[in-house]
C-alpha positions in Angstrom: -52.7 -51.2 20.5 -49.1 -52.1 19.7 -47.1 -54.1 17.2 -47.4 -57.2 19.5 -51.1 -57.3 18.7 -50.4 -58.2 15.1 -53.2 -58.1 12.6 -56.0 -59.3 14.9 -57.2 -56.5 17.3 -60.3 -55.8 19.4 -61.2 -52.1 19.2 -63.8 -49.9 20.9 -65.6 -47.6 18.4 -67.2 -44.4 19.7 -70.9 -44.6 20.1 -72.9 -42.4 17.7 -75.0 -39.5 19.1 -77.5 -37.0 17.8 -75.7 -34.0 16.3 -72.8 -36.2 15.2 -73.4 -37.7 11.8 -70.0 -39.5 11.4 -70.7 -42.8 9.6 -69.9 -46.2 11.1 -67.0 -46.8 8.7 -65.4 -43.4 9.4 -65.7 -43.9 13.2 -64.0 -47.3 12.9 -61.2 -46.1 10.6 -60.6 -43.0 12.7 -59.8 -45.2 15.7 -57.6 -47.5 13.7 -55.7 -44.7 12.0 -54.9 -43.2 15.4 -53.8 -46.5 16.8 -51.8 -47.5 13.8 -50.2 -44.1 13.1 -51.5 -43.9 9.6 -53.8 -41.8 7.5 -55.2 -44.6 5.4 -57.3 -47.6 6.5 -59.6 -49.1 3.8 -62.2 -51.8 3.9 -64.0 -53.8 1.1 -67.7 -53.5 0.5 -68.4 -56.9 2.2 -67.0 -55.6 5.5 -69.0 -52.4 5.2 -72.2 -54.5 4.8 -71.5 -56.4 8.0 -70.2 -53.5 10.1 -73.4 -51.7 11.3 -75.2 -54.7 12.7 -72.0 -56.0 14.5 -71.3 -52.6 16.1 -74.8 -52.2 17.5 -75.0 -55.8 18.6 -71.8 -55.7 20.6 -71.9 -52.1 22.0 -69.5 -50.9 19.3 -66.8 -53.2 20.4 -65.5 -55.5 17.6 -62.7 -57.7 16.5 -60.8 -56.5 13.4 -58.5 -58.5 11.1 -56.0 -56.2 9.4 -53.3 -56.5 6.7 -51.0 -54.0 5.0 -49.6 -53.3 1.6 -48.2 -50.3 -0.4 -51.7 -48.7 -0.3 -51.9 -48.7 3.4 -53.8 -50.7 6.0 -56.8 -52.8 5.0 -59.5 -54.4 7.1 -60.0 -57.9 5.9 -62.9 -58.9 8.1 -64.7 -58.0 11.4 -66.1 -60.3 14.1 -67.8 -60.3 17.4 -65.2 -59.2 20.1 -65.5 -62.5 21.9 -66.1 -64.8 18.9 -65.0 -68.4 19.6 -64.3 -68.8 15.9 -60.5 -69.0 15.3 -59.0 -66.4 13.1 -56.5 -68.3 11.0 -54.1 -67.6 8.1 -52.0 -69.7 5.8 -48.4 -69.1 4.7 -47.7 -70.6 1.3 -44.3 -71.3 -0.3 -45.0 -71.7 -4.0 -42.0 -73.7 -5.1 -41.2 -74.8 -8.6 -40.9 -78.4 -7.5 -42.7 -78.5 -4.2 -45.2 -76.3 -2.3 -45.5 -76.1 1.5 -48.5 -74.6 3.4 -48.5 -73.7 7.1 -51.8 -73.1 9.0 -51.5 -70.5 11.8 -53.8 -69.2 14.5 -53.4 -65.4 14.0 -54.5 -64.5 17.5 -52.0 -66.6 19.5 -49.5 -67.1 16.6 -49.6 -70.8 17.1 -48.8 -73.1 14.2 -51.7 -75.6 13.8 -50.3 -77.7 11.0 -48.0 -77.8 8.0 -48.1 -79.9 4.8 -45.9 -80.2 1.7 -46.9 -81.5 -1.7 -45.3 -81.8 -5.2 -46.1 -79.0 -7.6 -48.9 -80.5 -9.8 -47.8 -78.4 -12.8 -44.9 -80.9 -13.2 -47.4 -83.3 -14.8 -48.1 -80.6 -17.5 -44.6 -79.2 -17.9 -41.6 -80.5 -15.9 -39.7 -77.2 -15.4 -40.2 -73.5 -15.2 -39.1 -72.9 -18.8 -41.4 -75.5 -20.2 -44.3 -74.0 -18.1 -43.6 -70.5 -19.4 -43.8 -71.8 -23.0 -46.9 -73.8 -22.2 -48.5 -70.7 -20.8 -48.2 -68.8 -24.1 -51.5 -70.4 -25.1 -54.5 -69.1 -22.9 -55.8 -72.7 -22.5 -52.3 -73.8 -21.4 -52.0 -70.9 -18.9 -55.4 -71.7 -17.4 -54.5 -75.4 -17.1 -51.3 -74.5 -15.2 -53.2 -72.1 -13.0 -56.2 -74.2 -12.2 -54.2 -77.4 -11.3 -52.1 -75.3 -8.9 -55.0 -73.6 -7.3 -56.9 -76.9 -6.9 -53.9 -78.4 -5.1 -53.6 -75.5 -2.8 -57.3 -75.7 -2.0 -56.9 -79.4 -1.2 -53.9 -78.8 1.0 -55.6 -76.0 3.0 -58.8 -78.1 3.4 -56.8 -81.0 4.6 -54.9 -78.8 7.1 -58.1 -77.4 8.4 -59.7 -80.9 8.7 -56.7 -82.1 10.8 -57.0 -79.1 13.0 -60.7 -79.6 13.5 -61.6 -76.3 11.6 -63.5 -75.3 8.6 -61.8 -73.5 5.7 -64.0 -70.5 6.5 -61.7 -70.0 9.5 -58.9 -69.0 7.1 -59.1 -65.2 6.5 -55.7 -64.4 5.2 -53.0 -66.1 3.1 -49.5 -64.9 2.4 -47.7 -66.4 -0.6 -44.1 -66.3 -1.7 -42.8 -67.8 -5.0 -40.3 -67.0 -7.8 -41.4 -64.5 -10.5 -42.6 -67.2 -12.9 -44.5 -69.1 -10.3 -46.1 -65.9 -9.0 -47.4 -65.1 -12.5 -48.7 -68.6 -13.0 -50.4 -68.6 -9.5 -52.2 -65.3 -10.5 -53.0 -66.6 -14.0 -50.8 -64.0 -15.7 -48.8 -64.8 -18.9 -45.1 -65.0 -17.8 -43.7 -65.3 -21.4 -42.0 -61.9 -21.4 -39.8 -63.0 -18.5 -37.7 -65.0 -20.9 -37.6 -62.5 -23.7 -35.2 -59.6 -23.9 -35.4 -57.2 -22.1 -36.9 -59.8 -19.6 -39.7 -57.7 -18.2 -42.3 -59.3 -15.8 -46.0 -58.4 -16.2 -46.1 -57.4 -12.5 -43.6 -57.1 -9.7 -45.8 -55.9 -6.9 -49.1 -57.9 -6.8 -50.0 -56.7 -3.3 -53.3 -57.9 -1.8 -55.8 -59.8 -3.9 -59.3 -61.2 -3.3 -59.1 -64.9 -2.5 -62.3 -65.6 -4.3 -61.1 -64.0 -7.5 -58.0 -66.3 -7.4 -60.3 -69.3 -7.0 -59.1 -70.1 -3.5 -61.6 -71.7 -1.2 -61.2 -69.8 2.1 -63.4 -67.5 4.1 -65.6 -65.5 1.6 -63.9 -62.3 2.8 -60.3 -63.7 2.7 -57.5 -61.7 1.3 -54.2 -62.9 -0.2 -50.9 -61.1 0.0 -48.3 -62.0 -2.6 -44.6 -61.2 -1.9 -43.2 -58.7 -4.5 -40.6 -59.7 -7.1 -37.5 -57.6 -7.7 -37.3 -58.7 -11.4 -37.5 -61.7 -13.7 -34.8 -63.7 -11.9 -35.3 -62.5 -8.3 -38.7 -63.4 -6.9 -40.8 -63.0 -3.9 -39.5 -66.2 -2.4 -36.1 -64.6 -2.0 -37.6 -61.4 -0.6 -39.4 -63.5 2.0 -36.1 -65.3 2.7 -34.3 -62.0 3.3 -37.1 -61.0 5.7 -36.8 -64.3 7.5 -33.0 -64.3 7.8 -32.7 -60.7 9.0 -29.7 -60.1 6.8 -31.2 -56.7 6.0 -30.9 -55.7 9.7 -27.3 -56.9 10.3 -24.6 -54.3 11.0 -21.8 -56.4 9.5 -21.8 -58.1 6.0 -23.6 -61.4 5.8 -24.6 -63.6 2.9 -27.6 -65.8 2.2 -27.6 -68.7 -0.3 -30.6 -70.6 -1.6 -30.0 -73.4 -4.1 -33.0 -74.8 -6.0 -33.6 -74.5 -9.7 -31.0 -71.7 -9.6 -28.5 -70.6 -6.9 -29.7 -67.3 -5.6 -27.4 -65.3 -3.4 -27.9 -62.1 -1.4 -25.1 -60.2 0.3 -25.4 -57.1 2.5 -26.0 -55.2 5.7 -28.7 -52.9 7.1 -27.3 -50.3 4.7 -27.2 -52.1 1.4 -28.1 -55.4 -0.3 -26.7 -57.0 -3.5 -28.2 -60.1 -5.2 -27.5 -62.3 -8.1 -28.6 -65.7 -9.4 -27.0 -68.4 -11.6 -27.4 -72.0 -12.7 -25.8 -74.0 -9.9 -28.7 -76.2 -8.8 -29.9 -78.6 -11.5 -27.3 -81.3 -10.8 -28.3 -81.3 -7.1 -32.1 -81.6 -7.8 -32.0 -84.3 -10.4 -32.0 -82.0 -13.4 -28.7 -83.5 -14.8 -28.1 -86.6 -12.8 -29.9 -89.9 -13.7 -29.9 -90.9 -10.0 -30.6 -87.4 -8.6 -33.9 -87.0 -6.8 -35.6 -84.6 -4.4 -35.8 -85.8 -0.8 -38.3 -88.6 0.0 -38.5 -92.1 1.4 -35.7 -94.3 0.2 -33.6 -91.4 -1.2 -30.0 -91.4 0.0 -29.4 -88.3 2.0 -26.0 -89.0 3.6 -22.9 -90.7 2.3 -19.6 -91.5 4.1 -16.5 -93.0 2.5 -13.7 -94.4 4.6 -10.6 -92.5 3.4 -8.4 -95.6 3.8 -10.5 -98.6 2.8 -12.8 -96.6 0.4 -15.8 -98.5 1.8 -19.0 -96.5 1.0 -21.7 -96.2 3.6 -25.1 -94.7 2.8 -28.1 -93.6 4.8 -31.6 -93.4 3.2 -34.6 -91.4 4.4 -36.8 -93.6 6.4 -34.2 -96.3 6.2 -36.0 -97.6 3.1 -34.1 -99.4 0.3 -32.2 -96.9 -1.8 -34.0 -95.2 -4.7 -31.6 -92.5 -5.7 -29.6 -89.6 -4.3 -30.6 -86.1 -3.1 -28.4 -83.1 -3.4 -26.9 -83.3 0.1 -25.9 -86.9 -0.6 -24.2 -86.0 -3.9 -22.1 -83.4 -2.1 -21.2 -85.9 0.6 -20.3 -88.4 -2.1 -18.2 -86.0 -4.0 -16.4 -85.0 -0.8 -15.8 -88.6 0.1 -14.5 -89.5 -3.4 -12.1 -86.6 -3.3 -10.8 -87.0 0.2 -10.3 -90.7 -0.3 -8.5 -90.3 -3.6 -11.2 -92.1 -5.5 -11.4 -89.1 -7.8 -8.7 -86.7 -8.7 -8.5 -82.9 -8.6 -10.1 -82.8 -12.1 -13.2 -84.7 -10.8 -12.3 -87.8 -12.7 -12.6 -91.3 -11.2 -9.4 -93.1 -10.1 -9.6 -96.7 -11.4 -7.0 -97.8 -8.9 -8.8 -96.4 -5.8 -12.2 -97.4 -7.1 -11.2 -100.9 -7.8 -14.1 -103.4 -7.7 -16.7 -100.6 -7.6 -16.1 -99.0 -11.0 -17.8 -100.4 -14.1 -18.1 -99.4 -17.7 -21.7 -98.6 -18.7 -22.1 -97.9 -22.4 -18.5 -96.7 -22.5 -18.8 -94.4 -19.5 -17.0 -95.0 -16.2 -19.7 -95.6 -13.5 -19.4 -96.0 -9.8 -21.8 -98.6 -8.2 -23.0 -97.3 -4.9 -25.8 -99.8 -4.2 -26.0 -103.1 -6.1 -29.3 -104.0 -7.8 -30.0 -106.7 -5.2 -30.1 -104.1 -2.4 -31.8 -101.2 -4.1 -35.4 -100.3 -4.0 -35.6 -100.0 -7.8 -34.2 -103.5 -8.7 -31.5 -101.7 -10.5 -28.1 -100.5 -9.2 -27.8 -97.0 -7.8 -24.8 -95.5 -9.5 -22.9 -92.3 -10.2 -21.5 -92.0 -13.7 -18.6 -89.8 -14.8 -21.2 -87.7 -16.7 -23.1 -87.2 -13.4 -19.9 -86.3 -11.7 -19.0 -83.8 -14.4 -22.4 -82.1 -13.9 -21.8 -81.9 -10.2 -18.4 -80.4 -10.8 -19.9 -77.7 -12.9 -22.6 -77.0 -10.3 -20.1 -76.7 -7.5 -17.8 -74.5 -9.6 -20.7 -72.2 -10.5 -21.8 -71.9 -6.9 -18.3 -70.9 -5.8 -17.9 -68.5 -8.7 -21.2 -66.8 -7.9 -20.1 -66.3 -4.3 -16.6 -65.0 -5.3 -18.0 -62.6 -7.8 -20.6 -61.1 -5.5 -18.3 -61.0 -2.4 -14.9 -60.1 -3.8 -15.5 -58.4 -7.2 -18.8 -56.7 -6.6 -18.7 -55.7 -2.9 -14.9 -55.6 -2.6 -14.9 -57.9 0.5 -13.3 -61.2 1.4 -15.0 -64.3 2.7 -13.4 -63.7 6.1 -15.4 -60.4 6.3 -18.7 -62.3 6.4 -20.3 -62.4 9.9 -22.9 -65.0 9.0 -23.3 -67.4 6.1 -27.0 -68.3 5.9 -27.9 -71.4 3.9 -31.6 -71.7 2.9 -34.0 -74.1 1.4 -33.9 -77.9 1.2 -30.2 -77.4 0.3 -29.6 -75.7 3.5 -31.6 -78.1 5.7 -29.6 -81.2 4.7 -26.2 -80.1 3.4 -23.1 -80.8 5.5 -21.0 -77.6 5.2 -17.8 -79.6 5.8 -18.6 -81.6 2.6 -19.5 -78.5 0.6 -16.2 -76.9 1.7 -14.2 -80.0 0.9 -15.2 -80.0 -2.7 -14.8 -76.2 -3.1 -18.5 -75.4 -3.3 -18.7 -73.1 -0.3 -15.8 -70.9 1.1 -13.4 -72.3 3.7 -14.6 -70.2 6.7 -15.2 -71.2 10.3 -18.2 -73.6 10.9 -19.8 -71.3 13.5 -20.6 -68.8 10.8 -22.9 -71.1 8.9 -26.5 -70.7 9.9 -29.2 -73.1 8.5 -32.5 -71.4 7.8 -34.5 -74.2 6.4 -37.5 -73.1 4.2 -36.8 -69.3 4.5 -39.5 -68.5 1.9 -42.2 -70.1 4.0 -40.6 -68.7 7.2 -40.8 -65.1 5.8 -44.4 -65.6 4.6 -45.3 -66.9 8.1 -43.7 -63.9 9.8 -45.6 -61.5 7.7 -48.8 -63.4 8.3 -48.8 -62.7 12.1 -47.1 -59.3 11.9 -48.4 -56.9 9.2 -46.0 -54.2 10.4 -43.3 -56.2 8.7 -44.6 -55.0 5.4 -42.5 -51.8 5.9 -39.4 -54.0 6.1 -40.4 -55.6 2.8 -40.5 -52.2 1.2 -37.1 -51.4 2.7 -35.7 -54.6 1.3 -37.0 -53.7 -2.2 -35.5 -50.2 -2.1 -32.1 -51.4 -0.8 -31.6 -54.3 -3.2 -29.4 -54.1 -6.3 -29.5 -57.0 -8.7 -26.2 -58.0 -10.5 -26.5 -59.7 -13.8 -24.0 -62.6 -14.1 -24.6 -63.4 -17.7 -22.5 -60.4 -18.8 -19.9 -60.7 -16.1 -16.5 -61.7 -17.5 -15.0 -62.2 -14.0 -17.6 -65.0 -13.4 -16.4 -67.0 -16.4 -12.8 -66.7 -15.4 -13.5 -67.7 -11.8 -15.7 -70.5 -12.9 -12.8 -72.1 -14.9 -10.6 -72.2 -11.8 -13.3 -73.5 -9.6 -13.9 -76.6 -11.7 -11.0 -78.3 -9.9 -11.1 -79.9 -6.5 -11.3 -78.0 -4.3 -9.9 -75.2 -6.5 -6.8 -74.4 -8.6 -5.8 -71.9 -5.8 -5.4 -74.3 -2.9 -4.6 -71.4 -0.6 -8.4 -70.6 -0.6 -9.0 -73.9 1.2 -6.3 -74.3 3.9 -8.5 -76.6 6.0 -9.2 -79.1 3.3 -6.6 -81.9 3.7 -6.3 -85.0 1.4 -4.0 -87.9 1.4 -2.1 -86.4 -1.5 -2.1 -82.8 -0.1 
């Protein structure tokens, strides 16, 4: 046996003989303990009940599915050594806005399918804070938990149907979510997360019984939930660190994931520093009337001719425009600034926006798509209020980065070997646009690495390689969380970053505008 075998292994158990009264369980665990280099392998009662008949039917040679947590190795299930039944697992990213599930064959590590779906809790409470308040009541907590579990069950069942499998083929699930979502998934009251001193009920859920959670998988299935570091640094970020490999790099690198908050990790194989701050709402529709998450008809790219000021848009699926996603807002802001349609304060220039700027209820508003061409029968616009929100978000993002890199770690942006960008933000953002508005630092393009859904990626990696649990423990021990709410440097830097691209233009030497 070796690491390459992952969690599914075929083992030969010594045949019992007269004069040797070692029990079936002890003979199996002794073989596994030696192969795994451990002194602890446990198994639930359900596996114990199946073991004797399987051993004797197949000459003491069986297939074993293993997982690992802080208590050691655990046998999830046992099968015939040549069983044709696939041994599958599901990696699950429990997002505040959207969930993504990936079905994987654990023996050959092949992805069998993937599906994403909106978090159904939105229908009960639109954001995390509202959900936490709703969960104070036991009935409210159960409503949030059950609607989430039901949707996960439906998604897994659909994935299995499409792969020609039954849900009983799913023996293992690995989940990653922020601290609040992890609590709600487990049916635990998260209310103390938002009360001083901001203490979660649990940080290390470990392995749980799928049936107890209400998940419709194999009756013996186990569920591993990524650990949280604290109230504002969840298992989704730990999974992201694992996926990026930032914790194994010799030189300093940084990872940024922008969603409900902007979460940042900086470090090397020797140390990790993390922080989080509010830099995401304007990009996810939390502040902008036209802001939306990615979907058909949503504008995902914007280009503005710097001379003619003609605006060109692209929508997902080439459908009529419905709104803008975060990447489009960043593109739009970059185009407005570089063309002179807005000034360094983030204010529209009436002269440069001539013919496209209207006054809506006393607020300057830029018309991007007229009502006759939109998919909503209303114009797609960006108001000065929306633009102000975006300005605050981009300033907060840069301030977070500057605080953690320069003030906390004593480094410069040029010291970063890699700049990992995760999540939906990372999948669609154009780094050139983000640099142009002063949201990301002005560093060479080849240092930016797009990770995509790093939370799902980390969960999927652990799903097929239980040895990686040791790396998760290493990440937890290395990581230091920095609280920005009491950081005076953050507020000072934030003020300077509210200009385009920054009050200190020397920080952005590559950003050139017509007036530069």
